[in-house]
C-alpha positions as CSV (number, residue, x, y, z in Angstrom):
1,X,0.0,0.0,0.0
2,X,1.3,3.4,-0.8
3,X,1.1,6.3,1.7
4,X,-2.0,8.4,1.3
5,X,-0.2,11.7,0.7
6,X,1.6,10.3,-2.3
7,X,-1.7,9.8,-4.1
8,X,-4.3,12.1,-2.5
9,X,-4.2,15.3,-0.4
10,X,-5.7,15.5,3.1
11,X,-9.4,16.2,3.3
12,X,-10.4,19.9,3.5
13,X,-10.1,21.1,7.1
14,X,-6.9,19.2,7.9
15,X,-6.3,16.4,10.4
16,X,-8.6,15.6,13.4
17,X,-6.9,18.1,15.7
18,X,-8.5,20.8,13.6
19,X,-11.8,19.1,13.1
20,X,-12.6,17.3,16.4
21,X,-12.7,18.9,19.8
22,X,-11.7,15.7,21.6
23,X,-8.7,15.1,19.2
24,X,-7.8,18.8,19.6
25,X,-7.5,18.4,23.4
26,X,-5.7,15.1,23.2
27,X,-3.2,16.5,20.7
28,X,-1.5,18.3,23.5
29,X,0.3,15.1,24.5
30,X,2.2,15.0,21.2
31,X,2.9,18.7,20.7
32,X,-0.5,20.4,20.2
33,X,-2.8,21.1,17.3
34,X,-1.7,21.1,13.6
35,X,-0.2,24.6,13.1
36,X,-0.7,26.9,10.2
37,X,2.9,26.3,9.0
38,X,2.6,22.5,9.4
39,X,2.3,20.3,6.4
40,X,3.0,16.9,5.0
41,X,5.6,16.9,2.2
42,X,4.9,14.6,-0.7
43,X,8.5,13.2,-0.5
44,X,8.9,13.6,3.3
45,X,9.6,10.6,5.4
46,X,6.9,11.3,8.1
47,X,3.8,10.7,5.9
48,X,0.5,10.3,7.7
49,X,0.7,6.6,7.2
50,X,4.0,6.3,8.9
51,X,2.9,8.5,11.8
52,X,-0.1,6.2,12.2
53,X,2.1,3.1,12.1
54,X,4.3,4.7,14.8
55,X,1.3,5.3,17.0
56,X,0.2,1.7,16.5
57,X,3.6,0.4,17.4
58,X,3.6,2.4,20.6
59,X,0.2,1.1,21.6
60,X,1.2,-2.4,20.8
61,X,4.3,-2.1,23.0
62,X,2.0,-0.9,25.8
63,X,-0.2,-4.0,25.2
64,X,2.9,-6.3,25.4
65,X,3.9,-4.7,28.7
66,X,0.3,-5.1,30.0
67,X,0.4,-8.8,29.3
68,X,4.0,-9.3,30.4
69,X,3.3,-10.3,34.1
70,X,1.4,-13.4,32.8
71,X,3.9,-14.3,30.1
72,X,5.7,-17.2,31.9
73,X,2.5,-19.1,32.7
74,X,3.2,-19.0,36.4
75,X,-0.3,-17.9,37.5
76,X,-0.1,-18.8,41.2
77,X,-2.2,-16.6,43.4
78,X,-4.5,-16.0,40.4
79,X,-2.0,-13.5,38.9
80,X,-3.9,-13.5,35.6
81,X,-6.8,-11.9,37.4
82,X,-5.2,-9.7,40.0
83,X,-2.8,-8.2,37.4
84,X,-5.5,-8.1,34.7
85,X,-3.1,-9.7,32.3
86,X,-5.0,-12.8,31.2
87,X,-4.3,-14.0,27.7
88,X,-5.7,-17.2,25.9
89,X,-2.3,-17.6,24.2
90,X,-0.5,-18.8,27.4
91,X,-2.8,-21.7,28.5
92,X,-3.5,-22.8,25.0
93,X,0.2,-23.5,24.4
94,X,-0.4,-26.6,26.4
95,X,-4.1,-27.1,26.2
96,X,-4.0,-27.4,22.4
97,X,-0.9,-29.7,22.8
98,X,1.3,-27.3,20.8
99,X,4.0,-27.8,23.5
100,X,4.4,-31.5,22.4
101,X,4.4,-30.8,18.7
102,X,0.8,-31.7,18.0
103,X,-0.5,-30.6,14.6
104,X,-3.9,-28.8,14.8
105,X,-6.8,-30.8,13.5
106,X,-4.7,-33.8,12.8
107,X,-3.5,-34.6,16.3
108,X,-5.8,-32.3,18.3
109,X,-9.2,-30.7,18.0
110,X,-8.5,-27.0,18.0
111,X,-11.3,-24.7,19.2
112,X,-10.7,-22.2,16.4
113,X,-11.3,-22.0,12.6
114,X,-8.7,-23.4,10.2
115,X,-6.6,-20.3,9.5
116,X,-6.3,-19.4,13.2
117,X,-5.2,-23.0,13.9
118,X,-2.6,-22.8,11.2
119,X,-1.4,-19.5,12.6
120,X,-0.9,-21.2,16.0
121,X,0.9,-24.1,14.4
122,X,3.3,-22.0,12.5
123,X,4.1,-20.0,15.6
124,X,4.6,-23.2,17.6
125,X,7.1,-24.4,14.9
126,X,8.9,-21.0,15.1
127,X,9.0,-21.4,18.8
128,X,10.9,-24.7,18.6
129,X,13.4,-23.1,16.2
130,X,14.0,-20.1,18.5
131,X,14.2,-22.5,21.5
132,X,17.0,-24.4,19.8
133,X,19.0,-21.1,19.6
134,X,17.9,-19.4,22.8
135,X,17.4,-22.2,25.3
136,X,17.4,-20.0,28.4
137,X,13.8,-18.8,27.6
138,X,10.9,-21.1,28.4
139,X,8.9,-22.4,25.4
140,X,5.7,-20.7,26.6
141,X,7.5,-17.3,26.8
142,X,8.9,-17.7,23.3
143,X,5.5,-18.8,22.0
144,X,3.8,-15.8,23.6
145,X,6.4,-13.4,22.4
146,X,6.3,-14.6,18.8
147,X,2.6,-14.6,18.8
148,X,2.6,-11.0,20.0
149,X,5.1,-10.0,17.3
150,X,3.1,-11.6,14.6
151,X,-0.2,-10.1,15.9
152,X,1.5,-6.7,16.2
153,X,2.3,-7.0,12.4
154,X,-1.4,-7.7,11.9
155,X,-2.3,-4.6,13.9
156,X,0.0,-2.5,11.7
157,X,-1.8,-3.9,8.7
158,X,-5.2,-3.0,10.2
159,X,-4.0,0.6,10.6
160,X,-2.5,0.8,7.1
161,X,-5.6,-0.6,5.5
162,X,-7.9,1.6,7.5
163,X,-5.9,4.7,6.6
164,X,-5.9,3.8,3.0
165,X,-9.6,3.0,2.9
166,X,-10.3,6.5,4.5
167,X,-8.4,7.9,1.5
168,X,-8.2,11.7,2.1
169,X,-8.9,11.3,5.8
170,X,-6.0,8.9,6.8
171,X,-5.8,10.3,10.3
172,X,-9.3,8.8,11.0
173,X,-7.3,5.5,11.4
174,X,-5.8,7.0,14.6
175,X,-9.0,5.9,16.3
176,X,-7.7,2.4,16.0
177,X,-4.0,3.2,16.2
178,X,-4.4,4.9,19.6
179,X,-7.2,2.7,20.8
180,X,-7.1,2.1,24.6
181,X,-9.0,-1.1,24.0
182,X,-6.1,-2.3,21.9
183,X,-3.8,-2.0,24.9
184,X,-5.8,-4.6,26.7
185,X,-6.9,-6.9,23.9
186,X,-4.2,-6.9,21.2
187,X,-2.8,-10.1,22.6
188,X,-5.7,-11.5,24.5
189,X,-6.4,-13.9,21.6
190,X,-5.7,-14.2,17.8
191,X,-8.4,-11.7,16.7
192,X,-6.0,-9.3,15.0
193,X,-5.4,-11.9,12.3
194,X,-9.0,-11.8,11.2
195,X,-9.1,-8.1,11.7
196,X,-6.2,-7.6,9.4
197,X,-7.9,-9.6,6.6
198,X,-11.2,-7.8,7.1
199,X,-9.5,-4.4,6.9
200,X,-7.6,-5.5,3.8
201,X,-11.0,-6.5,2.3
202,X,-12.4,-3.0,2.9
203,X,-9.2,-1.5,1.4
204,X,-9.4,-3.7,-1.7
205,X,-13.1,-2.9,-2.1
206,X,-12.4,0.9,-1.8
207,X,-10.0,0.5,-4.7
208,X,-12.6,-1.3,-6.8
209,X,-10.9,-4.7,-6.6
210,X,-13.9,-6.9,-5.7
211,X,-12.1,-10.2,-6.3
212,X,-9.3,-9.3,-4.0
213,X,-11.8,-8.0,-1.4
214,X,-13.6,-11.4,-1.7
215,X,-10.4,-13.3,-1.2
216,X,-9.7,-11.4,2.0
217,X,-13.2,-11.9,3.2
218,X,-12.9,-15.6,2.7
219,X,-9.6,-15.8,4.4
220,X,-10.9,-13.7,7.3
221,X,-13.8,-16.0,7.7
222,X,-11.4,-18.9,7.8
223,X,-9.9,-17.1,10.9
224,X,-13.0,-15.8,12.6
225,X,-16.6,-15.8,11.4
226,X,-17.4,-12.1,11.4
227,X,-15.7,-11.0,8.1
228,X,-18.3,-13.0,6.2
229,X,-20.9,-10.4,7.4
230,X,-19.1,-7.7,5.3
231,X,-20.8,-9.2,2.2
232,X,-24.2,-8.1,3.6
233,X,-23.5,-4.3,3.1
234,X,-21.9,-5.1,-0.2
235,X,-25.2,-6.6,-1.4
236,X,-27.3,-3.9,0.2
237,X,-25.5,-1.3,-1.9
238,X,-25.5,-3.5,-4.9
239,X,-29.3,-3.6,-4.7
240,X,-29.5,0.2,-4.2
241,X,-27.2,0.9,-7.2
242,X,-28.1,-2.1,-9.3
243,X,-24.4,-2.8,-9.7
244,X,-24.4,-6.6,-9.1
245,X,-21.3,-7.8,-10.9
246,X,-18.8,-6.6,-8.3
247,X,-20.9,-8.2,-5.5
248,X,-21.1,-11.5,-7.4
249,X,-17.4,-11.5,-8.0
250,X,-16.6,-10.7,-4.3
251,X,-19.0,-13.4,-3.1
252,X,-17.6,-16.0,-5.4
253,X,-14.0,-15.2,-4.5
254,X,-14.9,-15.3,-0.8
255,X,-16.3,-18.8,-1.2
256,X,-13.4,-20.1,-3.2
257,X,-10.8,-18.7,-0.8
258,X,-12.6,-20.1,2.2
259,X,-12.9,-23.5,0.6
260,X,-9.2,-23.4,-0.4
261,X,-8.3,-23.2,3.3
262,X,-10.9,-25.5,4.7
263,X,-11.6,-28.2,2.2
264,X,-8.2,-30.0,2.4
265,X,-8.5,-30.1,6.2
266,X,-12.1,-31.2,6.1
267,X,-11.2,-34.1,3.8
268,X,-8.0,-35.1,5.5
269,X,-8.8,-34.6,9.1
270,X,-12.6,-34.3,9.2
271,X,-13.0,-35.0,12.9
272,X,-10.5,-32.5,14.1
273,X,-11.7,-29.9,11.6
274,X,-15.4,-30.4,12.4
275,X,-14.7,-30.2,16.2
276,X,-14.6,-26.4,16.1
277,X,-18.1,-26.2,14.6
278,X,-19.5,-28.9,17.0
279,X,-17.9,-27.0,19.9
280,X,-19.5,-23.7,18.7
281,X,-22.9,-25.3,18.6
282,X,-22.7,-26.9,22.0
283,X,-20.9,-24.2,24.0
284,X,-23.0,-22.3,26.6
285,X,-23.9,-18.6,26.3
286,X,-21.0,-16.4,27.5
287,X,-21.5,-14.1,30.4
288,X,-21.4,-11.0,28.2
289,X,-24.3,-11.9,26.0
290,X,-28.0,-11.0,26.2
291,X,-28.7,-14.8,26.3
292,X,-26.7,-15.2,29.5
293,X,-28.1,-12.1,31.1
294,X,-31.7,-12.9,30.3
295,X,-31.4,-16.6,31.5
296,X,-29.6,-15.6,34.7
297,X,-32.2,-12.9,35.6
298,X,-34.9,-15.5,35.0
299,X,-33.3,-18.2,37.1
300,X,-31.5,-16.4,39.9
301,X,-32.2,-12.7,39.7
302,X,-29.7,-9.9,39.8
303,X,-28.0,-11.3,42.9
304,X,-26.5,-14.3,41.1
305,X,-22.9,-15.1,41.9
306,X,-22.3,-16.1,38.2
307,X,-24.2,-16.5,35.0
308,X,-26.4,-19.6,34.6
309,X,-24.9,-22.4,32.6
310,X,-27.2,-22.5,29.6
311,X,-26.9,-23.6,26.0
312,X,-29.6,-21.7,24.1
313,X,-31.3,-23.5,21.3
314,X,-29.2,-23.1,18.1
315,X,-32.3,-22.3,16.1
316,X,-33.2,-19.5,18.5
317,X,-29.7,-18.0,18.2
318,X,-29.8,-18.3,14.4
319,X,-33.2,-16.6,14.2
320,X,-32.0,-13.8,16.5
321,X,-28.9,-13.2,14.3
322,X,-31.0,-13.3,11.1
323,X,-33.6,-10.9,12.6
324,X,-30.8,-8.4,13.5
325,X,-29.3,-8.8,10.0
326,X,-32.7,-8.1,8.5
327,X,-33.0,-4.9,10.6
328,X,-29.7,-3.7,9.1
329,X,-30.8,-4.7,5.6
330,X,-34.0,-2.7,6.1
331,X,-32.1,0.3,7.3
332,X,-29.7,0.1,4.4
333,X,-32.5,-0.1,1.8
334,X,-34.8,2.5,3.4
335,X,-32.3,5.2,4.2
336,X,-33.2,8.4,2.2
337,X,-29.8,8.4,0.5
338,X,-27.3,5.6,-0.2
339,X,-25.4,4.8,3.1
340,X,-21.7,4.5,3.1
341,X,-20.3,0.9,3.1
342,X,-18.4,1.5,6.4
343,X,-21.6,2.6,8.1
344,X,-23.4,-0.6,7.1
345,X,-20.3,-2.7,8.0
346,X,-20.2,-1.4,11.5
347,X,-24.0,-2.0,12.0
348,X,-23.9,-5.5,10.6
349,X,-21.0,-6.7,12.8
350,X,-22.6,-5.0,15.8
351,X,-25.9,-6.8,15.0
352,X,-24.0,-10.1,15.0
353,X,-22.3,-9.4,18.4
354,X,-25.5,-8.2,20.1
355,X,-27.4,-11.4,19.1
356,X,-24.8,-14.2,19.2
357,X,-24.3,-16.4,22.2
358,X,-20.5,-15.9,22.2
359,X,-19.1,-12.5,22.8
360,X,-15.7,-12.8,24.3
361,X,-14.4,-9.4,25.6
362,X,-11.8,-9.1,22.9
363,X,-14.4,-9.4,20.2
364,X,-15.3,-5.8,20.7
365,X,-12.0,-4.9,19.2
366,X,-13.5,-5.9,15.8
367,X,-15.6,-2.8,15.9
368,X,-12.9,-0.2,16.4
369,X,-11.5,0.1,12.8
370,X,-15.0,-0.2,11.5
371,X,-16.1,2.7,13.7
372,X,-13.1,4.7,12.6
373,X,-14.5,4.5,9.0
374,X,-18.2,4.7,9.9
375,X,-18.1,7.6,12.3
376,X,-14.7,9.1,12.9
377,X,-15.6,11.2,15.9
378,X,-13.6,10.6,19.2
379,X,-15.8,11.5,22.2
380,X,-18.5,8.9,22.2
381,X,-16.1,6.4,20.7
382,X,-13.7,6.8,23.7
383,X,-16.5,6.6,26.2
384,X,-17.6,3.3,24.7
385,X,-14.1,1.9,24.7
386,X,-13.6,2.7,28.3
387,X,-16.9,0.8,29.1
388,X,-15.3,-2.1,27.3
389,X,-12.3,-1.9,29.5
390,X,-14.7,-1.9,32.4
391,X,-16.2,-5.1,31.1
392,X,-12.8,-6.7,31.0
393,X,-11.8,-5.6,34.5
394,X,-15.2,-6.7,35.9
395,X,-15.1,-10.1,34.1
396,X,-11.6,-10.8,35.5
397,X,-12.7,-9.7,39.0
398,X,-15.7,-12.0,38.8
399,X,-13.4,-14.9,37.8
400,X,-11.1,-14.1,40.7
401,X,-13.9,-14.5,43.1
402,X,-14.8,-17.9,41.6
403,X,-11.4,-19.3,42.6
404,X,-10.9,-21.4,45.8
405,X,-10.8,-19.1,48.8
406,X,-11.2,-16.0,46.7
407,X,-14.9,-15.3,47.0
408,X,-14.3,-12.2,49.3
409,X,-12.4,-10.5,46.5
410,X,-14.8,-11.3,43.6
411,X,-17.5,-9.4,41.9
412,X,-21.0,-10.9,41.7
413,X,-22.5,-11.4,38.3
414,X,-25.1,-8.7,39.0
415,X,-22.2,-6.2,39.2
416,X,-20.9,-7.4,35.8
417,X,-24.4,-7.1,34.3
418,X,-24.5,-3.4,35.2
419,X,-21.3,-2.8,33.3
420,X,-22.4,-5.0,30.4
421,X,-25.7,-3.1,30.1
422,X,-23.8,0.2,30.1
423,X,-21.6,-1.2,27.3
424,X,-24.5,-2.3,25.3
425,X,-26.3,1.0,25.7
426,X,-23.2,2.8,24.5
427,X,-23.0,0.6,21.4
428,X,-26.6,1.1,20.7
429,X,-26.0,4.9,21.0
430,X,-23.2,4.7,18.5
431,X,-25.5,2.7,16.2
432,X,-28.2,5.3,16.6
433,X,-25.8,8.1,15.8
434,X,-24.7,6.3,12.6
435,X,-28.3,5.6,11.6
436,X,-29.0,9.3,12.2
437,X,-26.2,10.3,9.8
438,X,-27.5,7.8,7.3
439,X,-30.8,9.6,7.4
440,X,-29.2,13.1,7.5
441,X,-26.0,12.8,5.5
442,X,-25.2,16.5,6.0
443,X,-24.2,15.5,9.6
444,X,-21.7,12.9,8.4
445,X,-18.2,14.4,8.7
446,X,-16.9,12.1,5.9
447,X,-19.3,13.6,3.5
448,X,-18.8,17.2,4.6
449,X,-16.5,17.9,1.6
450,X,-19.1,16.6,-0.9
451,X,-17.7,13.1,-1.1
452,X,-20.2,10.2,-1.7
453,X,-18.4,7.2,-0.3
454,X,-14.6,7.2,-0.2
455,X,-14.6,3.5,0.8
456,X,-17.4,2.5,-1.6
457,X,-15.3,1.3,-4.5
458,X,-17.7,0.4,-7.3
459,X,-20.6,2.1,-5.5
460,X,-18.8,5.5,-5.0
461,X,-20.7,8.0,-7.1
462,X,-23.1,5.4,-8.4
463,X,-26.7,6.2,-9.1
464,X,-29.0,5.5,-6.2
465,X,-32.2,3.9,-7.4
466,X,-33.7,3.9,-3.9
467,X,-33.0,7.6,-3.2
468,X,-35.7,9.7,-1.6
469,X,-33.6,12.7,-0.4
470,X,-32.4,14.7,-3.4
471,X,-30.4,17.4,-1.6
472,X,-29.2,18.4,1.8
473,X,-27.2,21.3,3.2
474,X,-23.7,20.6,4.3
475,X,-22.7,21.2,7.9
476,X,-21.5,24.8,7.7
477,X,-24.5,25.8,5.5
478,X,-22.1,27.2,2.8
479,X,-23.9,25.4,0.0
480,X,-25.7,22.4,-1.2
481,X,-24.3,19.0,-0.5
482,X,-25.3,16.7,-3.4
483,X,-26.3,13.5,-1.6
484,X,-27.9,11.7,-4.5
485,X,-26.6,11.1,-8.0
486,X,-29.2,11.8,-10.6
487,X,-29.6,9.4,-13.5
488,X,-26.9,9.7,-16.0
489,X,-25.0,12.3,-14.0
490,X,-21.5,11.9,-12.5
491,X,-21.2,11.6,-8.8
492,X,-19.9,14.2,-6.4
493,X,-16.5,12.5,-6.6
494,X,-15.7,9.4,-8.4
495,X,-11.9,8.7,-8.7
496,X,-12.5,5.2,-10.1
């Protein structure tokens, strides 16, 4: 990916420190607002992209330090909870038998999709190679360090892809690059792998490369399920613009790439490969889901020590997810003007998280780069992220209390429910603000310069056959913002 300034100027109004009050206040930590003599030289080394990558590297380093107390696997005294440094990477080194050289799916049933299992296996092989050279480090420390290094590279890819997708607003990616949630969850699990692929899919789509976007979606789905939902906004906009070819190519490419990863494993090691899907179907509702909250309130009330162990009917979960998806589809098709792809992408992934029975705390990280593109405003975004950090602390405190002899130090599930409900309300608030901007595009800061959809790829500037809002005023009232493309006319901006 080339740096944004080499191809496109910054959006009118400059970087966020000149456009967002929260970013303006926060910029004091790095020297203050963008000055009148400041600029980005076309051939200068410190391009916006490199600045963003440096920010990401700094946050990743903080994340590594945050997990460091748990790195050696000596969790006596419930250190993983008291130090808030829990990571799945450490226990799964032995739980998935990677420590004895087991091959995922062939020798052991890994609880993750195929590409994530392959990522773990490659890292385990690298661990044995490093151990042969640096034998004074324990294998679990090497495995955790290598995993963190590879995931940090994935995090840099997320930043780069998000900045490039934002096009003339690369600094919107700082919402991810400087995310406080990233400090606590960058290395909690392997989610950054799927996030990198999903972000690359959005970047490829923004460059009108539907086959490449589909390949990245398929690979991302082979790592985590959620990237598959990115095809829903693609099809919503395909219907609105009647540009179906790109959506068909992306869908076909996603299916082929997913099969390329999964089919060989399914044929060679069907039992191990299928174990992930069987486990997903039989696992109980996680504490952070509406399923667990509802069942616990019905069984024990708000004073419960922990969530009720309950496996909700698979059909009920599927229907809830489908209903939430249909709500997003309805919103996308009934908005007065064509929504941006990123707005729909955020809403569809949130719809999945709200209704699914598994919402591990680190899953919320999926939403951060999507929100950076969908609604690049800092204030409410940061409030939400700190509620997510509150969920993490409250969850670990509850788990601390469930340990032998630790009940006096724990948090009852009722306390966690309060934090979870606050988190859910913040996410619904963000969703409501995005829907509001879909209905009133003059409030959308991305469209303030007259842009249609910088990340829309084939849909940017396309005729909207569902349009019911011909014109709106831009935010400063200086003139008309053309929200709709009339038949046969060029869009407000179509660089493709």
